[in-house]
Structures are given as structure tokens and as C-alpha cells.
C-alpha positions in Angstrom: 14.5 -12.0 -13.1 16.5 -13.7 -10.8 15.7 -18.0 -10.7 17.8 -18.7 -7.1 19.2 -16.9 -4.2 22.0 -18.0 -1.6 21.5 -17.2 2.3 24.6 -15.7 3.3 23.6 -17.0 7.0 23.8 -20.7 6.5 24.5 -21.1 2.8 20.7 -22.5 1.7 20.2 -21.9 -2.1 16.7 -21.2 -2.6 15.5 -22.3 -6.1 12.4 -23.5 -8.2 8.7 -23.5 -6.7 10.2 -22.5 -3.5 11.9 -19.6 -4.3 8.7 -18.4 -6.2 6.7 -19.1 -3.1 9.0 -17.4 -1.0 9.6 -14.3 -3.0 6.3 -13.4 -5.0 3.6 -11.6 -3.5 0.6 -13.0 -5.1 -1.8 -10.9 -3.9 -0.4 -7.8 -5.8 -1.1 -10.1 -9.2 -3.9 -9.1 -11.1 -3.3 -11.3 -14.2 -5.0 -9.8 -17.7 -4.4 -9.9 -21.4 -1.9 -7.2 -21.2 0.5 -8.6 -19.0 2.7 -12.1 -19.4 3.6 -14.6 -16.7 7.0 -13.3 -17.0 6.1 -9.6 -16.5 3.7 -10.6 -13.5 6.2 -12.2 -11.6 8.8 -9.6 -11.9 6.3 -6.9 -11.0 5.1 -8.5 -7.8 8.5 -10.0 -6.4 9.0 -8.7 -2.9 12.2 -6.8 -1.9 14.8 -9.1 -0.9 15.2 -7.4 2.6 12.1 -9.0 3.1 12.2 -12.8 2.8 13.2 -15.2 5.4 15.3 -17.7 4.7 13.3 -21.2 5.4 16.2 -22.9 7.0 17.9 -20.6 9.4 15.2 -18.1 9.9 17.5 -15.5 9.3 15.8 -12.3 7.0 17.3 -10.1 4.2 20.8 -11.7 3.7 20.8 -12.9 0.3 23.2 -13.2 -2.6 21.6 -13.4 -6.1 
């Protein structure tokens, strides 16, 4: 799983907890004994084309 993204519009670098908050759709997560936290994050990551930059509000223009 990629840990940070760079906005191609304004250069904003999203990483850490902010990256997870903006890229993971937690409504899809169903934690259970079969899956580790890393696998759950991998399965529930939104497509980068849908992620909005918190700084410039541009959608879907990211370098990973």
C-alpha cells in the first residue's frame, strides 16, 4: 500500500493519518479474524481518481 500522495495541481503532500482518512472508505471494512489491518486497508482504498486534495480541492490528480 502506498503511504503518501503528491497533488499534481498544488504540490500538497498527503501522508500519515491524513492519507488514511482521505483514501480509505471505512464503511466497507468488515474486520474479522481472517484479515489483518493491512489487508483491510488495501481492500478498502478508494480509487485515486475520487480523492480530493484538502488544500486546493482538486479531484483525482495525484502522483504516488
